N, C-alpha and C positions, 0 to 999 in steps of 0.2 A: 351848403346852405349858409349864406353870409348872414352874420348877425351884427348888430351895432347898438350901442347905447346912445340915446338921443333925447331931445325934448319931446313933448307930446305932439304927434303929427297932426297936421291940419286934416279936417274931415275924418277924424279917427273912427267915429261910429259908422259912417258910410263905408269906409274901407273894410272895417271888420265885418259888416253885414255882407258886403260883396264877396269877401273871402269865404265866409261860411256858407253863403248861397252856392258859390262855385264848387266848393270841395266837400259839400255835405256828405255825399255817399262815401268818398274816400275817408273822411274823418270818422264816420260811423263804423265803417269796416275795420278801422284801426282801433277805435276806442271801446266799442262794445265788448270785444273779447278781453279787454283789460279793465273790466269794471269791478273786479274783486275788491279793490281797496275802497272805492266809494260805497259799495254795498256793505262792507264791514262797518263803516262809520255811520251809515244810514241805520243799520240794524241796531247799533249801539244807541243812537239818539232815540230811536223809537222805543228801545228798552227803558230809557229814562222816563218816558212819558207814562203817566198813570192813565192808561187808555180806558175810556169809559166802556161800559157794556154795550151801550147804544152808540155806535160809531157815527151816527148821523150828526153828532155834535162835533166831530173832528174836522179840522180845516188845515190844509197843507199848502205851502207855496214853494215852488222850485224855480229859482232864478237861473236861467241858462239851461232850460230843460232839453234842448236839442230835439232829437227824434222821439223822445219820450221813453226810451229804453236805456237802462232798466229801472231808473229811479221813479219816474211818474207812474210807471206800470205797477211798481211795488206799492206806492201810496194809494193807488186806486183799488188795490186788492182788499183794503179795509172796507167792508160793506157800508155804504151810506156816506163814507168820508168824501168831503169836497176837496178838489185839487185844482189849484191855479198853476199853470205852467207859462213861463215867460221866456221868450228868446228873441234875439235881434234878427234872426234869419227867417225869412218867409219860407224858404225851402225846407228848413228843419221843422218848422211848425206844420207844414203840409205833410211831412213824413210822420210827425207825431200824431196827427189826426188819423192818418191811415193805420198807424201801428196800434193806437189805443182805442179807436172807435170802430164799431161795426154798424153798418146801416140799420140793422135791426135792433141794436142795443140802445134804446132810448134811455134806459136807466143810467148807464155810464155817461152818456152825453149830457145828462142833466147835472152830473156831478163834476164834470171837467170843463174848465175854462182855459182857453189858450189865448195868450195876449202877445201880439208882436210888438217889438219896439225896445228902445233903450230902457234898461231896468231902472235907470235914474229918473225916468218919467212916470214910474208907477205911483199910484196913490191908493191907499187902503185905509179903512177905519182903524183906529187904535184897538188893540186887543182882538184882532180877527183870527190869527193863526195859532195853532198848537205847535207847529214846526215850520221853520223856514230853512230851506236847503239851498246851498250854493256851491256846487262842485265845479272847479275849473272855470269859473265864470267871473267872479269879482276881480280876479287877477287881470282881466282885460280892461279894467277901468283905471284911469290915472289915480294915483294915491289919494289926492284930495277928494275925488268923487267917491272912493271907497269909504273914506271916513264919514262923509255926509250920508251915504246910503246906509251904513251901519247904524247911524243914529235913527234913521227911519225904521229900519228893521226891528230894532228893540221896541219901538212903539207899536209896531204891527203885531208883535207877539202877545198872546194872552199871558197874564201873570202865571208863572210856572211853566211857560212854554219854552221851547228849545230852538237854538240856532246851530246848524251843523254846516261846516264849510272847510275848504282848504285854501291855503295861501302859500306863496313862495317862501321858502325858508330864508333866502338871501334878500338883502335890501336891493331893490332895483327901482330907480326913478322912472326910467322909460327904456324898454328893451324891445327892439324890432328885429324880426327876421323877414327878409324879402320873400323867401320860399320855405314854407314849413309844411311838411307832409305832401305837398302838391305844388305844381308850378304856379298855381293861382292862389296859393295859401299864404298871402302876406299876413303877418301876425304881430301883435303888440301885447306886451305884458308890463305890469308895474306892481311893486310890492314895498311894504314898509319893513319887511323882514320879521323874523320870529319875535324878537323882544318887543319891538314897537307895536306889532299887531296885537299881541296879548295886552299891552298897555292900553291900546285904543278900546279893546273890548271891555276891559274893566272900567275904563273911564266913562263909558256910556251906560254902565249899570248892569252889565252881564256878568254872571258868575261862571268862570271857566271851569268846567268839570273834567274835560279831557283836552290835553294839548300834547300831541305826539308829532315828532319829526320823523318822516318815513321817506326812504329813497323810492322814487317812482320807477316805472318801467322804462322811462327815458332817463337821460343823464341829468337828473334834477331831483332835489329833495323838497318835500312840501310839509308845511305845518298843517296838521289836521286838528280841528277844534270842534268841540261841542260845548255850548255855553247856555246857561239858563237865565231867563228873565226873573 
């Protein structure tokens, strides 16, 4: 699998969408069995929240929700909690709908909103969410877009709300693989690196409570962060 460092490719979002649409099943078969790390940090973030007795007041956002397993599924397990899942891939969101909703389950369908599209195009009222989750998703945005989106995420959080995400440990302006996981799996990543990412989070007003660098199942290390508004 050839890799190269390059500038931001033209039609980046369209190419990413086409890749994840084409390789959705391959990606899910690979990533779901390797969900231990993301669930570990999700559980940690949920543990920091002072969860109310009536979870009807809880509101969660997952950026890059994929097929909904296992993160959105876990968030929906809180009775009454409202969950918004966003993904660029129509195919992944169709799978999420099938995985998370049953035709007879009107209660869950009223608590789950799935939004297709570029996460940078999302708009929510300030102070809407208790927790914003972004696992292996922000890293597909060019670094300047990551910075802009982080500024919006902090406003979407309720005071005392949390943000949990992972970022590439190494600094990468633009990194492309023509074939990743699948012959149709063209892929792009970008990162500020550990030090600059933590600086950006603090700059926008988030208090970083967890920052761990962990080697992933692939030959890469990620910065896992939990931060409080």
